[in-house]
PyMOL Python script that loads the backbone (N, CA, C, O; Angstrom):
from pymol import cmd

cmd.read_pdbstr("""\
ATOM      1  N   MET A   1       1.149   4.069 -14.158  1.00  0.00           N
ATOM      2  CA  MET A   1       0.892   2.940 -12.920  1.00  0.00           C
ATOM      3  C   MET A   1       0.872   1.350 -13.590  1.00  0.00           C
ATOM      4  O   MET A   1       0.579   0.694 -14.589  1.00  0.00           O
ATOM      5  N   PRO A   2       1.319   1.302 -12.480  1.00  0.00           N
ATOM      6  CA  PRO A   2       1.362  -0.096 -12.268  1.00  0.00           C
ATOM      7  C   PRO A   2      -0.022  -1.376 -13.315  1.00  0.00           C
ATOM      8  O   PRO A   2      -1.175  -0.953 -13.228  1.00  0.00           O
ATOM      9  N   PRO A   3       0.053  -2.031 -13.724  1.00  0.00           N
ATOM     10  CA  PRO A   3      -0.939  -2.801 -14.418  1.00  0.00           C
ATOM     11  C   PRO A   3      -1.871  -2.814 -12.774  1.00  0.00           C
ATOM     12  O   PRO A   3      -2.989  -2.318 -12.634  1.00  0.00           O
ATOM     13  N   GLN A   4      -1.017  -3.552 -11.593  1.00  0.00           N
ATOM     14  CA  GLN A   4      -1.928  -4.728 -10.667  1.00  0.00           C
ATOM     15  C   GLN A   4      -1.594  -3.404  -9.384  1.00  0.00           C
ATOM     16  O   GLN A   4      -0.490  -2.915  -9.141  1.00  0.00           O
ATOM     17  N   LEU A   5      -2.609  -3.141  -8.872  1.00  0.00           N
ATOM     18  CA  LEU A   5      -2.166  -2.496  -7.631  1.00  0.00           C
ATOM     19  C   LEU A   5      -2.302  -3.526  -6.540  1.00  0.00           C
ATOM     20  O   LEU A   5      -3.194  -4.375  -6.550  1.00  0.00           O
ATOM     21  N   THR A   6      -1.320  -3.415  -5.530  1.00  0.00           N
ATOM     22  CA  THR A   6      -1.527  -3.680  -4.165  1.00  0.00           C
ATOM     23  C   THR A   6      -1.192  -3.466  -2.974  1.00  0.00           C
ATOM     24  O   THR A   6      -0.276  -2.643  -2.988  1.00  0.00           O
ATOM     25  N   TRP A   7      -1.400  -3.713  -2.143  1.00  0.00           N
ATOM     26  CA  TRP A   7      -1.021  -2.610  -0.904  1.00  0.00           C
ATOM     27  C   TRP A   7      -0.179  -1.792  -0.272  1.00  0.00           C
ATOM     28  O   TRP A   7      -0.247  -0.942   0.616  1.00  0.00           O
ATOM     29  N   ASP A   8       0.909  -2.431  -1.192  1.00  0.00           N
ATOM     30  CA  ASP A   8       1.975  -1.252  -1.262  1.00  0.00           C
ATOM     31  C   ASP A   8       2.235  -0.519  -2.254  1.00  0.00           C
ATOM     32  O   ASP A   8       3.296  -0.141  -2.750  1.00  0.00           O
ATOM     33  N   SER A   9       1.035  -0.328  -2.532  1.00  0.00           N
ATOM     34  CA  SER A   9       0.712   1.225  -4.354  1.00  0.00           C
ATOM     35  C   SER A   9       0.260   2.184  -3.843  1.00  0.00           C
ATOM     36  O   SER A   9      -0.525   2.826  -4.540  1.00  0.00           O
ATOM     37  N   ALA A  10       0.510   2.629  -2.618  1.00  0.00           N
ATOM     38  CA  ALA A  10       0.234   3.601  -1.408  1.00  0.00           C
ATOM     39  C   ALA A  10       0.573   4.693  -2.368  1.00  0.00           C
ATOM     40  O   ALA A  10       1.535   4.000  -2.698  1.00  0.00           O
ATOM     41  N   GLU A  11       0.676   5.635  -3.044  1.00  0.00           N
ATOM     42  CA  GLU A  11       1.002   6.681  -3.836  1.00  0.00           C
ATOM     43  C   GLU A  11       0.220   6.288  -5.136  1.00  0.00           C
ATOM     44  O   GLU A  11      -0.364   7.299  -5.526  1.00  0.00           O
ATOM     45  N   ASP A  12      -0.028   5.205  -5.976  1.00  0.00           N
ATOM     46  CA  ASP A  12      -0.903   4.695  -7.034  1.00  0.00           C
ATOM     47  C   ASP A  12      -2.216   4.846  -6.068  1.00  0.00           C
ATOM     48  O   ASP A  12      -2.991   5.613  -6.640  1.00  0.00           O
ATOM     49  N   ILE A  13      -2.812   4.365  -4.700  1.00  0.00           N
ATOM     50  CA  ILE A  13      -3.810   4.183  -4.850  1.00  0.00           C
ATOM     51  C   ILE A  13      -4.614   5.551  -4.312  1.00  0.00           C
ATOM     52  O   ILE A  13      -5.811   5.704  -4.553  1.00  0.00           O
ATOM     53  N   GLY A  14      -3.842   6.512  -3.571  1.00  0.00           N
ATOM     54  CA  GLY A  14      -3.412   7.335  -3.249  1.00  0.00           C
ATOM     55  C   GLY A  14      -3.938   8.757  -4.196  1.00  0.00           C
ATOM     56  O   GLY A  14      -4.398   9.812  -3.759  1.00  0.00           O
ATOM     57  N   ILE A  15      -3.671   8.332  -5.702  1.00  0.00           N
ATOM     58  CA  ILE A  15      -4.015   9.714  -6.467  1.00  0.00           C
ATOM     59  C   ILE A  15      -5.649   8.887  -7.077  1.00  0.00           C
ATOM     60  O   ILE A  15      -6.593   9.349  -7.718  1.00  0.00           O
ATOM     61  N   LEU A  16      -5.413   7.697  -6.588  1.00  0.00           N
ATOM     62  CA  LEU A  16      -7.293   7.206  -7.925  1.00  0.00           C
ATOM     63  C   LEU A  16      -7.725   7.016  -6.475  1.00  0.00           C
ATOM     64  O   LEU A  16      -8.326   5.946  -6.372  1.00  0.00           O
ATOM     65  N   LEU A  17      -7.646   7.575  -5.485  1.00  0.00           N
ATOM     66  CA  LEU A  17      -9.001   7.427  -4.492  1.00  0.00           C
ATOM     67  C   LEU A  17      -8.769   9.059  -4.481  1.00  0.00           C
ATOM     68  O   LEU A  17      -9.759   9.556  -5.016  1.00  0.00           O
ATOM     69  N   ALA A  18      -8.341   9.530  -4.294  1.00  0.00           N
ATOM     70  CA  ALA A  18      -8.056  11.559  -4.589  1.00  0.00           C
ATOM     71  C   ALA A  18      -9.270  11.512  -5.821  1.00  0.00           C
ATOM     72  O   ALA A  18     -10.408  11.719  -5.399  1.00  0.00           O
ATOM     73  N   GLU A  19      -9.129  11.256  -7.328  1.00  0.00           N
ATOM     74  CA  GLU A  19      -9.764  11.263  -8.140  1.00  0.00           C
ATOM     75  C   GLU A  19     -11.517  10.934  -7.915  1.00  0.00           C
ATOM     76  O   GLU A  19     -12.386  11.762  -8.190  1.00  0.00           O
ATOM     77  N   ALA A  20     -11.780   9.597  -7.379  1.00  0.00           N
ATOM     78  CA  ALA A  20     -12.746   8.721  -6.945  1.00  0.00           C
ATOM     79  C   ALA A  20     -13.572   9.636  -6.065  1.00  0.00           C
ATOM     80  O   ALA A  20     -14.799   9.608  -5.969  1.00  0.00           O
ATOM     81  N   HIS A  21     -12.752  10.438  -5.446  1.00  0.00           N
ATOM     82  CA  HIS A  21     -13.448  10.893  -3.950  1.00  0.00           C
ATOM     83  C   HIS A  21     -13.277  12.551  -3.587  1.00  0.00           C
ATOM     84  O   HIS A  21     -13.297  13.018  -2.449  1.00  0.00           O
ATOM     85  N   PRO A  22     -13.116  13.258  -4.756  1.00  0.00           N
ATOM     86  CA  PRO A  22     -12.763  13.942  -4.477  1.00  0.00           C
ATOM     87  C   PRO A  22     -12.945  15.204  -3.029  1.00  0.00           C
ATOM     88  O   PRO A  22     -12.145  15.765  -2.280  1.00  0.00           O
ATOM     89  N   ASP A  23     -14.641  15.215  -3.221  1.00  0.00           N
ATOM     90  CA  ASP A  23     -14.483  15.843  -1.566  1.00  0.00           C
ATOM     91  C   ASP A  23     -14.614  15.154  -0.210  1.00  0.00           C
ATOM     92  O   ASP A  23     -15.187  15.478   0.831  1.00  0.00           O
ATOM     93  N   LYS A  24     -13.874  14.074  -0.580  1.00  0.00           N
ATOM     94  CA  LYS A  24     -13.970  13.507   1.004  1.00  0.00           C
ATOM     95  C   LYS A  24     -12.374  13.592   1.768  1.00  0.00           C
ATOM     96  O   LYS A  24     -11.397  13.263   1.095  1.00  0.00           O
ATOM     97  N   ASP A  25     -12.214  14.009   3.066  1.00  0.00           N
ATOM     98  CA  ASP A  25     -11.649  14.244   3.375  1.00  0.00           C
ATOM     99  C   ASP A  25     -10.789  12.785   3.681  1.00  0.00           C
ATOM    100  O   ASP A  25     -11.559  11.874   3.985  1.00  0.00           O
ATOM    101  N   PRO A  26      -9.421  12.416   3.660  1.00  0.00           N
ATOM    102  CA  PRO A  26      -9.189  11.231   3.869  1.00  0.00           C
ATOM    103  C   PRO A  26      -8.739  10.328   5.167  1.00  0.00           C
ATOM    104  O   PRO A  26      -8.532   9.117   5.246  1.00  0.00           O
ATOM    105  N   LEU A  27      -8.649  11.611   6.382  1.00  0.00           N
ATOM    106  CA  LEU A  27      -8.483  11.690   7.441  1.00  0.00           C
ATOM    107  C   LEU A  27      -9.918  11.662   8.623  1.00  0.00           C
ATOM    108  O   LEU A  27     -10.151  11.393   9.802  1.00  0.00           O
ATOM    109  N   GLN A  28     -10.453  12.022   7.677  1.00  0.00           N
ATOM    110  CA  GLN A  28     -12.403  11.791   8.756  1.00  0.00           C
ATOM    111  C   GLN A  28     -12.282  10.277   7.943  1.00  0.00           C
ATOM    112  O   GLN A  28     -13.086   9.761   8.719  1.00  0.00           O
ATOM    113  N   ILE A  29     -11.947   9.180   7.044  1.00  0.00           N
ATOM    114  CA  ILE A  29     -12.655   7.958   6.906  1.00  0.00           C
ATOM    115  C   ILE A  29     -11.935   6.706   8.147  1.00  0.00           C
ATOM    116  O   ILE A  29     -10.835   6.926   8.655  1.00  0.00           O
ATOM    117  N   ARG A  30     -12.369   6.031   8.329  1.00  0.00           N
ATOM    118  CA  ARG A  30     -11.856   4.794   9.212  1.00  0.00           C
ATOM    119  C   ARG A  30     -10.846   4.366   8.500  1.00  0.00           C
ATOM    120  O   ARG A  30     -10.484   5.070   7.557  1.00  0.00           O
ATOM    121  N   PHE A  31     -10.066   2.962   8.815  1.00  0.00           N
ATOM    122  CA  PHE A  31      -9.149   2.102   8.490  1.00  0.00           C
ATOM    123  C   PHE A  31     -10.422   1.126   7.765  1.00  0.00           C
ATOM    124  O   PHE A  31     -10.091   0.576   6.714  1.00  0.00           O
ATOM    125  N   THR A  32     -11.321   0.969   8.076  1.00  0.00           N
ATOM    126  CA  THR A  32     -12.383  -0.345   7.640  1.00  0.00           C
ATOM    127  C   THR A  32     -12.565   0.011   6.864  1.00  0.00           C
ATOM    128  O   THR A  32     -12.144  -0.702   5.953  1.00  0.00           O
ATOM    129  N   ASP A  33     -13.493   1.693   6.233  1.00  0.00           N
ATOM    130  CA  ASP A  33     -14.162   2.018   5.422  1.00  0.00           C
ATOM    131  C   ASP A  33     -12.999   2.373   4.067  1.00  0.00           C
ATOM    132  O   ASP A  33     -13.291   2.431   2.872  1.00  0.00           O
ATOM    133  N   LEU A  34     -11.871   2.541   4.583  1.00  0.00           N
ATOM    134  CA  LEU A  34     -10.879   2.923   3.662  1.00  0.00           C
ATOM    135  C   LEU A  34     -10.739   1.655   3.088  1.00  0.00           C
ATOM    136  O   LEU A  34     -11.363   1.638   2.027  1.00  0.00           O
ATOM    137  N   HIS A  35     -10.161   0.520   3.337  1.00  0.00           N
ATOM    138  CA  HIS A  35      -9.921  -0.776   3.646  1.00  0.00           C
ATOM    139  C   HIS A  35     -10.693  -1.171   1.984  1.00  0.00           C
ATOM    140  O   HIS A  35     -10.183  -1.251   0.866  1.00  0.00           O
ATOM    141  N   LYS A  36     -11.918  -1.329   2.398  1.00  0.00           N
ATOM    142  CA  LYS A  36     -13.330  -1.602   1.242  1.00  0.00           C
ATOM    143  C   LYS A  36     -13.370  -1.020   0.268  1.00  0.00           C
ATOM    144  O   LYS A  36     -13.697  -1.469  -0.830  1.00  0.00           O
ATOM    145  N   MET A  37     -12.868   0.639   0.666  1.00  0.00           N
ATOM    146  CA  MET A  37     -12.875   1.587  -0.599  1.00  0.00           C
ATOM    147  C   MET A  37     -11.721   1.322  -1.674  1.00  0.00           C
ATOM    148  O   MET A  37     -11.728   1.391  -2.903  1.00  0.00           O
ATOM    149  N   VAL A  38     -10.582   0.945  -0.613  1.00  0.00           N
ATOM    150  CA  VAL A  38      -9.053   0.427  -1.928  1.00  0.00           C
ATOM    151  C   VAL A  38      -9.616  -0.876  -2.538  1.00  0.00           C
ATOM    152  O   VAL A  38      -9.369  -1.016  -3.736  1.00  0.00           O
ATOM    153  N   MET A  39     -10.298  -1.818  -1.964  1.00  0.00           N
ATOM    154  CA  MET A  39     -10.887  -2.741  -2.573  1.00  0.00           C
ATOM    155  C   MET A  39     -11.976  -3.201  -3.373  1.00  0.00           C
ATOM    156  O   MET A  39     -12.516  -4.307  -3.392  1.00  0.00           O
ATOM    157  N   GLU A  40     -12.216  -2.130  -4.053  1.00  0.00           N
ATOM    158  CA  GLU A  40     -12.903  -2.303  -4.833  1.00  0.00           C
ATOM    159  C   GLU A  40     -12.384  -0.795  -6.138  1.00  0.00           C
ATOM    160  O   GLU A  40     -13.265  -0.363  -6.881  1.00  0.00           O
ATOM    161  N   LEU A  41     -11.359  -0.373  -6.189  1.00  0.00           N
ATOM    162  CA  LEU A  41     -11.125  -0.329  -6.894  1.00  0.00           C
ATOM    163  C   LEU A  41     -10.110  -0.649  -8.223  1.00  0.00           C
ATOM    164  O   LEU A  41      -9.087  -1.323  -8.104  1.00  0.00           O
ATOM    165  N   PRO A  42     -10.550  -0.071  -9.469  1.00  0.00           N
ATOM    166  CA  PRO A  42     -10.214  -0.802 -10.302  1.00  0.00           C
ATOM    167  C   PRO A  42      -9.104  -1.400 -10.589  1.00  0.00           C
ATOM    168  O   PRO A  42      -8.179  -0.594 -10.483  1.00  0.00           O
ATOM    169  N   GLY A  43      -8.692  -2.603 -10.957  1.00  0.00           N
ATOM    170  CA  GLY A  43      -6.890  -2.578 -11.295  1.00  0.00           C
ATOM    171  C   GLY A  43      -6.715  -3.202  -9.942  1.00  0.00           C
ATOM    172  O   GLY A  43      -6.227  -4.330 -10.023  1.00  0.00           O
ATOM    173  N   PHE A  44      -7.036  -2.694  -8.416  1.00  0.00           N
ATOM    174  CA  PHE A  44      -6.960  -3.421  -7.734  1.00  0.00           C
ATOM    175  C   PHE A  44      -6.958  -5.225  -7.493  1.00  0.00           C
ATOM    176  O   PHE A  44      -8.000  -5.855  -7.670  1.00  0.00           O
ATOM    177  N   ALA A  45      -5.595  -5.954  -7.055  1.00  0.00           N
ATOM    178  CA  ALA A  45      -5.346  -7.512  -7.575  1.00  0.00           C
ATOM    179  C   ALA A  45      -5.000  -7.940  -5.848  1.00  0.00           C
ATOM    180  O   ALA A  45      -4.586  -9.096  -5.755  1.00  0.00           O
ATOM    181  N   ASP A  46      -5.061  -7.517  -5.089  1.00  0.00           N
ATOM    182  CA  ASP A  46      -4.420  -7.771  -3.543  1.00  0.00           C
ATOM    183  C   ASP A  46      -5.135  -9.028  -2.405  1.00  0.00           C
ATOM    184  O   ASP A  46      -6.225  -8.866  -1.857  1.00  0.00           O
ATOM    185  N   ASP A  47      -4.894  -9.366  -2.354  1.00  0.00           N
ATOM    186  CA  ASP A  47      -5.950 -10.143  -1.183  1.00  0.00           C
ATOM    187  C   ASP A  47      -5.990  -9.261  -0.267  1.00  0.00           C
ATOM    188  O   ASP A  47      -5.237  -8.288  -0.304  1.00  0.00           O
ATOM    189  N   ALA A  48      -6.793  -9.433   0.620  1.00  0.00           N
ATOM    190  CA  ALA A  48      -7.812  -8.410   1.279  1.00  0.00           C
ATOM    191  C   ALA A  48      -6.999  -8.662   2.349  1.00  0.00           C
ATOM    192  O   ALA A  48      -7.030  -7.672   3.079  1.00  0.00           O
ATOM    193  N   GLU A  49      -6.241  -9.569   2.820  1.00  0.00           N
ATOM    194  CA  GLU A  49      -6.120 -10.158   4.317  1.00  0.00           C
ATOM    195  C   GLU A  49      -4.868  -9.710   4.473  1.00  0.00           C
ATOM    196  O   GLU A  49      -4.617  -9.255   5.589  1.00  0.00           O
ATOM    197  N   SER A  50      -3.936  -9.707   3.606  1.00  0.00           N
ATOM    198  CA  SER A  50      -2.926  -8.870   2.828  1.00  0.00           C
ATOM    199  C   SER A  50      -2.544  -7.376   3.490  1.00  0.00           C
ATOM    200  O   SER A  50      -1.407  -6.910   3.572  1.00  0.00           O
ATOM    201  N   SER A  51      -4.031  -6.625   4.027  1.00  0.00           N
ATOM    202  CA  SER A  51      -3.314  -5.237   4.102  1.00  0.00           C
ATOM    203  C   SER A  51      -3.288  -5.613   5.910  1.00  0.00           C
ATOM    204  O   SER A  51      -3.667  -6.602   6.538  1.00  0.00           O
ATOM    205  N   ASN A  52      -2.564  -4.130   6.394  1.00  0.00           N
ATOM    206  CA  ASN A  52      -2.715  -3.999   7.510  1.00  0.00           C
ATOM    207  C   ASN A  52      -2.293  -1.992   7.993  1.00  0.00           C
ATOM    208  O   ASN A  52      -2.014  -0.894   7.511  1.00  0.00           O
ATOM    209  N   GLU A  53      -2.536  -2.716   9.228  1.00  0.00           N
ATOM    210  CA  GLU A  53      -2.231  -1.022   9.923  1.00  0.00           C
ATOM    211  C   GLU A  53      -1.609   0.684   9.330  1.00  0.00           C
ATOM    212  O   GLU A  53      -1.946   1.856   9.158  1.00  0.00           O
ATOM    213  N   GLY A  54      -0.434  -0.329   9.208  1.00  0.00           N
ATOM    214  CA  GLY A  54       0.599   0.874   8.328  1.00  0.00           C
ATOM    215  C   GLY A  54      -0.015   1.140   7.074  1.00  0.00           C
ATOM    216  O   GLY A  54      -0.466   2.237   6.745  1.00  0.00           O
ATOM    217  N   LYS A  55      -0.022  -0.030   6.290  1.00  0.00           N
ATOM    218  CA  LYS A  55      -0.200   0.435   5.338  1.00  0.00           C
ATOM    219  C   LYS A  55      -1.388   0.417   4.685  1.00  0.00           C
ATOM    220  O   LYS A  55      -1.561   0.249   3.477  1.00  0.00           O
ATOM    221  N   LEU A  56      -2.354   0.631   5.693  1.00  0.00           N
ATOM    222  CA  LEU A  56      -3.904   1.231   5.122  1.00  0.00           C
ATOM    223  C   LEU A  56      -3.598   3.093   5.177  1.00  0.00           C
ATOM    224  O   LEU A  56      -4.022   4.032   4.503  1.00  0.00           O
ATOM    225  N   GLU A  57      -2.300   2.932   6.782  1.00  0.00           N
ATOM    226  CA  GLU A  57      -1.612   4.774   7.208  1.00  0.00           C
ATOM    227  C   GLU A  57      -1.027   4.758   5.587  1.00  0.00           C
ATOM    228  O   GLU A  57      -1.888   4.983   4.737  1.00  0.00           O
ATOM    229  N   ALA A  58       0.027   4.571   5.219  1.00  0.00           N
ATOM    230  CA  ALA A  58       0.527   5.008   3.960  1.00  0.00           C
ATOM    231  C   ALA A  58      -0.609   5.156   2.818  1.00  0.00           C
ATOM    232  O   ALA A  58      -0.410   6.292   2.388  1.00  0.00           O
ATOM    233  N   ILE A  59      -1.228   4.843   2.410  1.00  0.00           N
ATOM    234  CA  ILE A  59      -2.525   4.313   1.550  1.00  0.00           C
ATOM    235  C   ILE A  59      -3.258   5.984   1.923  1.00  0.00           C
ATOM    236  O   ILE A  59      -3.546   6.892   1.143  1.00  0.00           O
ATOM    237  N   GLN A  60      -3.381   5.907   3.305  1.00  0.00           N
ATOM    238  CA  GLN A  60      -4.232   7.287   3.467  1.00  0.00           C
ATOM    239  C   GLN A  60      -3.501   8.539   3.234  1.00  0.00           C
ATOM    240  O   GLN A  60      -3.953   9.322   2.398  1.00  0.00           O
ATOM    241  N   MET A  61      -1.815   8.981   4.240  1.00  0.00           N
ATOM    242  CA  MET A  61      -1.558  10.211   4.147  1.00  0.00           C
ATOM    243  C   MET A  61      -1.287   9.954   2.538  1.00  0.00           C
ATOM    244  O   MET A  61      -0.983  11.032   2.028  1.00  0.00           O
ATOM    245  N   ALA A  62      -1.300   8.512   1.235  1.00  0.00           N
ATOM    246  CA  ALA A  62      -0.787   9.207   0.177  1.00  0.00           C
ATOM    247  C   ALA A  62      -2.207   9.361  -0.358  1.00  0.00           C
ATOM    248  O   ALA A  62      -2.079   9.613  -1.556  1.00  0.00           O
ATOM    249  N   TRP A  63      -3.015   9.341  -0.157  1.00  0.00           N
ATOM    250  CA  TRP A  63      -4.420  10.621  -0.434  1.00  0.00           C
ATOM    251  C   TRP A  63      -4.484  11.558   0.608  1.00  0.00           C
ATOM    252  O   TRP A  63      -5.680  11.829   0.501  1.00  0.00           O
ATOM    253  N   TYR A  64      -4.157  12.131   1.374  1.00  0.00           N
ATOM    254  CA  TYR A  64      -3.997  12.890   1.766  1.00  0.00           C
ATOM    255  C   TYR A  64      -2.999  14.178   1.451  1.00  0.00           C
ATOM    256  O   TYR A  64      -2.920  15.225   2.093  1.00  0.00           O
ATOM    257  N   GLU A  65      -2.698  14.016   0.969  1.00  0.00           N
ATOM    258  CA  GLU A  65      -1.330  14.874   0.000  1.00  0.00           C
ATOM    259  C   GLU A  65      -1.763  15.038  -1.044  1.00  0.00           C
ATOM    260  O   GLU A  65      -1.459  16.107  -1.573  1.00  0.00           O
ATOM    261  N   GLU A  66      -2.695  14.042  -1.855  1.00  0.00           N
ATOM    262  CA  GLU A  66      -3.136  14.280  -3.198  1.00  0.00           C
ATOM    263  C   GLU A  66      -4.442  15.429  -2.764  1.00  0.00           C
ATOM    264  O   GLU A  66      -4.904  16.303  -3.498  1.00  0.00           O
ATOM    265  N   TYR A  67      -4.760  15.175  -1.640  1.00  0.00           N
ATOM    266  CA  TYR A  67      -5.988  16.042  -1.139  1.00  0.00           C
ATOM    267  C   TYR A  67      -5.848  17.241  -1.248  1.00  0.00           C
ATOM    268  O   TYR A  67      -6.413  18.053  -1.981  1.00  0.00           O
ATOM    269  N   LYS A  68      -4.631  17.412  -0.066  1.00  0.00           N
ATOM    270  CA  LYS A  68      -3.664  18.645  -0.071  1.00  0.00           C
ATOM    271  C   LYS A  68      -3.517  19.747  -1.272  1.00  0.00           C
ATOM    272  O   LYS A  68      -3.473  20.977  -1.291  1.00  0.00           O
ATOM    273  N   GLU A  69      -3.476  18.962  -2.032  1.00  0.00           N
ATOM    274  CA  GLU A  69      -3.321  19.628  -3.300  1.00  0.00           C
ATOM    275  C   GLU A  69      -3.913  20.185  -3.969  1.00  0.00           C
ATOM    276  O   GLU A  69      -3.538  21.203  -4.550  1.00  0.00           O
ATOM    277  N   ASN A  70      -5.601  19.372  -4.114  1.00  0.00           N
ATOM    278  CA  ASN A  70      -6.335  19.871  -4.554  1.00  0.00           C
ATOM    279  C   ASN A  70      -7.152  20.270  -3.830  1.00  0.00           C
ATOM    280  O   ASN A  70      -8.129  19.541  -3.997  1.00  0.00           O
ATOM    281  N   GLN A  71      -7.393  21.097  -3.010  1.00  0.00           N
ATOM    282  CA  GLN A  71      -7.789  21.883  -1.998  1.00  0.00           C
ATOM    283  C   GLN A  71      -7.320  23.315  -2.031  1.00  0.00           C
ATOM    284  O   GLN A  71      -8.219  24.137  -1.852  1.00  0.00           O
ATOM    285  N   GLY A  72      -5.837  23.898  -2.264  1.00  0.00           N
ATOM    286  CA  GLY A  72      -5.413  24.898  -2.272  1.00  0.00           C
ATOM    287  C   GLY A  72      -5.724  24.795  -3.815  1.00  0.00           C
ATOM    288  O   GLY A  72      -5.453  25.734  -4.563  1.00  0.00           O
TER     289      GLY A  72
END
""", "prot")
cmd.dss("prot")
cmd.show_as("cartoon", "prot")
cmd.util.cbc("prot")
cmd.orient("prot")
């Protein structure tokens, strides 16, 4: 995992979110809440204003892949 996470670290962020919130379905999380959850991750060091819908969607999909693996 990179020493500092950025909005472009979708796969690493997805893994961390799956570990931190194992019971949450990522597809039920609003992007505003997802943004807040990412900003609160240890090691996240990017500017809050640097996110956009595409980056949040990539994070959500990476988290969803982890979620699916953990559910099966």
